[in-house]
C-alpha positions as CSV (number, residue, x, y, z in Angstrom):
1,M,69.9,-230.1,-126.4
2,C,72.5,-232.8,-126.9
3,P,75.7,-232.3,-124.9
4,L,78.9,-231.6,-126.8
5,L,80.9,-234.8,-127.5
6,G,84.6,-235.3,-127.7
7,D,86.3,-236.7,-130.8
8,H,86.6,-240.2,-129.3
9,S,82.9,-240.2,-128.4
10,R,81.9,-239.0,-131.8
11,Q,83.8,-241.8,-133.5
12,K,82.2,-244.3,-131.2
13,I,78.7,-243.1,-132.0
14,M,79.5,-243.2,-135.8
15,Q,80.8,-246.7,-135.5
16,L,77.6,-247.8,-133.7
17,L,75.5,-246.0,-136.4
18,V,77.0,-247.4,-139.5
19,S,78.4,-250.8,-138.6
20,H,76.9,-253.4,-140.9
21,N,77.0,-256.1,-138.3
22,R,75.4,-254.3,-135.4
23,Q,72.2,-255.7,-134.1
24,I,69.8,-253.2,-132.4
25,S,66.6,-254.4,-130.8
26,S,65.4,-251.0,-129.7
27,W,63.9,-248.8,-132.4
28,S,64.0,-245.8,-130.1
29,L,67.7,-246.3,-129.5
30,R,68.4,-246.4,-133.2
31,T,66.4,-243.3,-133.8
32,R,68.0,-241.4,-130.9
33,H,71.6,-242.2,-132.1
34,R,70.8,-241.0,-135.6
35,S,69.3,-237.8,-134.2
36,V,72.5,-237.2,-132.2
37,T,74.6,-237.6,-135.3
38,Q,72.5,-235.0,-137.1
39,A,72.5,-232.6,-134.2
40,Q,76.2,-232.7,-133.9
41,G,76.7,-232.2,-137.7
42,I,79.2,-235.0,-137.8
43,R,80.8,-235.3,-141.2
44,L,81.6,-238.8,-142.5
45,E,84.5,-238.9,-144.9
46,L,86.3,-241.8,-146.3
47,N,89.6,-240.0,-145.6
48,S,88.8,-239.6,-141.9
49,V,86.3,-242.0,-140.4
50,P,85.4,-245.2,-142.3
51,L,81.7,-246.1,-142.4
52,S,82.4,-249.8,-141.6
53,S,83.6,-251.2,-138.4
54,S,86.8,-252.5,-140.0
55,P,89.9,-250.4,-139.5
56,R,91.1,-248.1,-142.3
57,P,94.3,-249.2,-143.9
58,S,97.4,-247.3,-142.8
59,T,99.0,-244.8,-145.1
60,A,101.8,-247.2,-145.9
61,S,99.4,-250.0,-146.9
62,L,97.3,-247.6,-148.9
63,S,100.3,-246.6,-151.1
64,A,100.8,-250.3,-151.7
65,M,97.2,-250.9,-152.8
66,P,96.4,-251.5,-156.5
67,C,94.6,-248.5,-158.1
68,S,91.3,-250.3,-158.0
69,A,91.4,-250.5,-154.2
70,S,92.5,-246.9,-153.6
71,W,90.4,-244.3,-151.8
72,T,91.2,-241.5,-154.3
73,E,87.9,-241.5,-156.1
74,A,85.9,-240.6,-152.9
75,K,87.9,-237.9,-151.2
76,A,84.8,-236.1,-149.8
77,F,82.2,-238.7,-148.8
78,H,79.5,-237.0,-146.8
79,L,76.6,-239.0,-145.3
80,R,73.5,-237.2,-144.0
81,P,70.6,-239.4,-142.6
82,L,67.3,-238.4,-144.0
83,T,65.2,-239.4,-141.0
84,G,65.5,-241.5,-137.9
85,A,64.0,-244.4,-139.6
86,L,65.9,-244.9,-142.9
87,G,67.5,-243.2,-145.8
88,A,70.7,-241.2,-146.3
89,E,72.0,-238.6,-148.7
90,L,75.5,-239.1,-149.9
91,T,77.3,-236.2,-151.5
92,G,80.8,-235.5,-152.7
93,I,80.8,-238.7,-154.9
94,D,81.1,-238.9,-158.6
95,L,79.6,-242.3,-159.3
96,K,80.8,-242.3,-162.9
97,A,84.4,-242.2,-161.6
98,L,84.1,-245.1,-159.1
99,V,86.2,-248.2,-159.8
100,A,84.7,-251.7,-159.3
101,N,85.9,-253.5,-156.2
102,S,87.2,-250.3,-154.7
103,R,87.1,-249.3,-151.1
104,A,84.6,-246.6,-151.9
105,I,82.2,-249.2,-153.4
106,Y,82.6,-251.2,-150.2
107,E,81.7,-248.3,-148.1
108,I,78.7,-247.4,-150.2
109,K,77.3,-250.9,-149.9
110,E,77.8,-250.8,-146.1
111,A,75.7,-247.6,-146.1
112,F,73.2,-249.3,-148.3
113,H,72.8,-252.1,-145.7
114,E,72.5,-249.6,-142.9
115,Y,70.2,-247.0,-144.4
116,S,68.4,-249.1,-147.1
117,V,67.7,-246.0,-149.3
118,L,70.7,-244.0,-150.7
119,V,70.3,-240.6,-152.4
120,F,73.1,-239.3,-154.7
121,R,72.7,-235.7,-155.8
122,N,74.4,-233.9,-158.8
123,Q,75.2,-237.0,-160.8
124,A,75.1,-235.3,-164.1
125,C,74.8,-237.0,-167.5
126,L,74.6,-240.6,-166.4
127,S,74.0,-242.6,-169.6
128,A,72.1,-245.9,-169.7
129,K,75.4,-247.8,-169.7
130,D,76.6,-245.7,-166.7
131,L,73.5,-246.8,-164.8
132,L,74.0,-250.4,-165.7
133,R,77.6,-250.3,-164.4
134,I,76.6,-248.6,-161.2
135,A,73.8,-251.1,-160.6
136,E,76.3,-253.9,-161.0
137,F,78.1,-252.6,-157.9
138,F,75.0,-253.8,-155.9
139,G,74.3,-257.0,-157.9
140,E,73.3,-258.6,-161.2
141,V,71.0,-256.4,-163.3
142,E,67.8,-257.9,-164.8
143,A,65.0,-256.9,-167.2
144,R,61.7,-255.8,-165.6
145,P,58.8,-257.9,-166.9
146,V,56.2,-255.1,-167.1
147,V,58.1,-252.4,-168.9
148,K,59.5,-252.4,-172.4
149,A,63.3,-251.8,-172.4
150,Q,64.9,-249.1,-174.5
151,Y,68.2,-248.1,-176.2
152,G,68.9,-251.7,-177.1
153,L,69.7,-252.4,-173.5
154,P,67.1,-254.9,-172.1
155,M,67.7,-253.9,-168.5
156,V,67.2,-250.1,-168.9
157,H,63.9,-248.3,-169.4
158,D,62.4,-244.8,-168.9
159,L,59.3,-244.0,-166.9
160,I,57.6,-241.1,-168.6
161,R,54.7,-239.2,-167.3
162,E,53.4,-236.5,-169.7
163,K,51.6,-233.4,-168.5
164,G,48.1,-234.1,-167.3
165,T,48.6,-237.9,-167.0
166,L,48.3,-240.1,-163.9
167,G,50.5,-243.0,-163.1
168,H,49.3,-246.6,-163.6
169,Y,50.3,-248.3,-160.3
170,G,53.3,-246.7,-158.6
171,E,51.1,-244.6,-156.4
172,V,50.1,-247.5,-154.1
173,W,52.4,-248.8,-151.4
174,H,54.4,-251.8,-152.8
175,Q,57.6,-253.8,-152.9
176,D,58.6,-254.1,-156.5
177,C,57.5,-257.2,-158.3
178,S,56.7,-259.2,-155.2
179,Y,54.5,-261.3,-157.5
180,M,57.7,-262.9,-158.9
181,H,59.4,-266.0,-157.4
182,H,62.5,-263.9,-157.1
183,P,61.6,-260.3,-156.4
184,P,64.3,-257.7,-157.2
185,L,67.0,-257.0,-154.7
186,G,66.5,-253.3,-155.4
187,A,66.5,-250.7,-158.0
188,L,68.1,-247.5,-159.3
189,L,66.0,-244.5,-160.3
190,Y,67.6,-241.5,-162.0
191,G,65.9,-238.1,-162.4
192,M,66.3,-236.9,-166.0
193,E,63.4,-234.4,-166.3
194,V,61.9,-233.5,-162.9
195,P,59.1,-231.1,-162.0
196,A,60.0,-228.0,-160.0
197,Y,58.1,-229.4,-157.0
198,G,56.1,-232.4,-156.0
199,N,56.1,-236.0,-157.3
200,D,58.3,-237.2,-154.4
201,T,58.9,-240.9,-153.5
202,V,58.2,-242.1,-150.0
203,F,59.9,-245.2,-148.5
204,C,59.0,-247.3,-145.5
205,D,61.4,-249.4,-143.4
206,M,59.6,-252.7,-143.2
207,S,62.1,-254.0,-140.5
208,L,61.1,-251.1,-138.2
209,A,57.5,-251.8,-139.1
210,L,57.9,-255.3,-137.7
211,K,59.5,-254.0,-134.6
212,T,56.4,-252.0,-133.8
213,L,54.4,-255.2,-133.3
214,S,54.1,-257.1,-130.1
215,P,56.2,-260.2,-129.7
216,A,53.1,-262.4,-129.6
217,F,51.8,-261.0,-132.9
218,V,55.2,-261.4,-134.5
219,D,55.2,-265.1,-133.4
220,L,51.8,-265.4,-135.0
221,L,53.1,-263.9,-138.3
222,K,56.4,-265.9,-138.6
223,P,54.9,-269.2,-139.9
224,L,52.4,-267.4,-142.3
225,R,52.9,-267.1,-146.0
226,A,51.1,-264.7,-148.3
227,V,49.9,-265.0,-151.9
228,H,51.1,-262.3,-154.2
229,S,49.7,-261.5,-157.7
230,A,49.8,-258.8,-160.3
231,Y,46.0,-258.8,-160.7
232,K,45.6,-255.2,-159.5
233,M,48.2,-254.0,-161.9
234,V,46.4,-255.7,-164.8
235,K,43.2,-253.9,-163.8
236,K,45.0,-250.5,-164.1
237,D,47.1,-251.4,-167.1
238,P,45.7,-254.1,-169.5
239,S,49.0,-254.0,-171.5
240,V,50.5,-256.3,-168.8
241,A,47.7,-258.8,-169.0
242,S,50.2,-261.7,-169.3
243,L,50.9,-261.3,-165.6
244,A,47.2,-261.6,-164.6
245,Y,47.3,-265.2,-163.3
246,D,50.8,-265.3,-161.9
247,E,50.6,-266.1,-158.2
248,V,53.5,-266.9,-155.8
249,E,53.8,-267.4,-152.1
250,H,56.3,-265.6,-149.9
251,P,56.8,-265.6,-146.1
252,V,55.0,-262.7,-144.4
253,V,58.2,-262.2,-142.4
254,R,61.4,-262.6,-144.4
255,R,65.1,-262.5,-143.4
256,H,67.5,-260.2,-145.1
257,P,70.2,-262.4,-146.8
258,D,73.0,-259.9,-146.1
259,T,72.1,-258.4,-142.6
260,G,70.0,-261.3,-141.2
261,E,67.4,-258.7,-140.1
262,L,63.7,-259.7,-140.2
263,S,61.2,-257.5,-142.0
264,L,57.6,-257.6,-143.2
265,F,57.1,-258.6,-146.8
266,V,53.5,-257.8,-147.7
267,N,52.0,-254.8,-149.5
268,P,48.5,-253.6,-150.4
269,F,49.1,-253.7,-154.2
270,F,50.4,-257.2,-154.8
271,T,49.5,-259.2,-151.7
272,K,46.1,-260.9,-152.3
273,H,45.6,-263.0,-149.1
274,L,47.3,-265.3,-146.6
275,A,48.1,-268.8,-147.9
276,G,45.4,-271.3,-146.8
277,M,42.9,-268.5,-146.0
278,T,40.3,-266.6,-148.0
279,E,40.7,-262.9,-148.7
280,E,38.0,-262.2,-146.2
281,E,39.7,-264.2,-143.5
282,S,43.0,-262.6,-144.3
283,R,41.8,-259.0,-144.4
284,P,42.0,-258.1,-140.6
285,I,45.7,-259.2,-140.4
286,L,46.8,-257.7,-143.7
287,E,44.9,-254.4,-143.3
288,H,46.6,-253.9,-140.0
289,L,50.0,-254.5,-141.5
290,F,49.2,-252.2,-144.4
291,E,48.2,-249.5,-142.0
292,I,51.6,-249.6,-140.3
293,M,53.3,-248.7,-143.6
294,T,51.5,-245.3,-143.6
295,R,53.1,-244.2,-140.3
296,A,55.4,-241.2,-140.8
297,E,57.9,-242.3,-138.1
298,L,58.8,-245.3,-140.3
299,Q,59.3,-243.4,-143.4
300,C,61.6,-241.1,-145.4
301,R,60.6,-238.9,-148.3
302,V,62.9,-238.2,-151.2
303,R,62.5,-234.9,-153.0
304,W,63.5,-235.3,-156.6
305,E,65.9,-233.0,-158.5
306,R,67.4,-233.4,-161.9
307,D,70.6,-235.6,-161.9
308,T,69.5,-237.3,-158.6
309,L,70.1,-241.0,-158.4
310,V,68.3,-243.1,-155.7
311,V,69.0,-246.7,-154.8
312,W,66.8,-248.7,-152.5
313,D,66.7,-252.2,-151.0
314,N,63.5,-253.8,-152.1
315,R,64.0,-256.7,-149.6
316,C,63.3,-254.6,-146.6
317,V,61.7,-251.4,-147.9
318,A,58.3,-250.6,-149.4
319,H,57.7,-247.4,-151.4
320,Q,55.0,-245.2,-152.9
321,A,55.1,-242.5,-155.6
322,I,53.4,-239.3,-154.8
323,R,51.7,-238.0,-158.0
324,D,50.7,-234.5,-156.8
325,N,52.0,-232.5,-159.8
326,T,50.5,-233.3,-163.1
327,R,51.2,-230.0,-164.6
328,E,54.8,-230.8,-165.6
329,R,56.5,-233.7,-167.5
330,R,58.5,-236.2,-165.5
331,V,61.1,-238.6,-167.0
332,M,62.9,-241.1,-164.8
333,R,65.4,-243.8,-165.9
334,R,65.4,-247.1,-164.1
335,V,67.5,-250.2,-163.7
336,E,66.5,-253.2,-161.6
337,I,68.8,-255.5,-159.6
338,R,68.1,-259.3,-159.5
339,G,67.1,-260.7,-156.1
340,D,66.7,-264.1,-154.5
341,M,63.7,-266.1,-153.2
342,P,62.5,-264.6,-149.9
343,V,62.9,-266.9,-146.9
């Protein structure tokens, strides 16, 4: 049992948990602190304790703020970590009502950098234009090369799985479009028609995955680059044959451009081999890294409900769709956020 903590201690723990700039070298410490937060049932609200380490403006300064910088659109901001590894569910927020450049958006982005996967429940009736506007809070939106856009909006498309059909490629661990020179920063996925159970999405923290490796092995990986290609996707879905011969190289260990944190950037679906090595020579190293992604202690699992919106950071997170319910139709709406070249 965790001992009861005073208000001052609770605030200290929350500041440690959610500070964008904190650097934690111990994975067990990170997990333990999040577990303490869950056990104490601490409630994070924008009107009480800010998620960032910067001080909340005084009441006087708040009254002097322009409307776009007010806190009024997020009066009940609750953050509940999903697991000790990554992911958080945010409730009490109406994303349609948020104002660009507001304090609430700043706090959401801080949580995004801290937890890498954000889940927003009960976001009813989000239109395609609403999703584009929400995506722009995180970065510039872009068209996805393998999916035909809809509604006259080139950056919005629906993922439809009819009854009795299997997915083409989302059911394998991957980072989205890692075969591109500039893989996406992340993506938004919105549940429009969701089965009563099953078809969850699992995410893996690739930064924590790197931390499970010995320092000597990490030093071995740092100078390596890997070749990524869409060749496996083409085998499953000939309609994207134009991607068959696209190959790019990315570092095996990349640095997050916002947090500075290192993470693995390889996946079993798009990574072919290590640069300068054959597939056979690369296999022992890559298969070991792919196995790490399957470890439950590095993951969170999102259970879908209608009107749920999930945003994830593709730069440090891999994911996999679980297609375990083919008896019901599933319709998800997706928007992708433009990324940079991994370094």
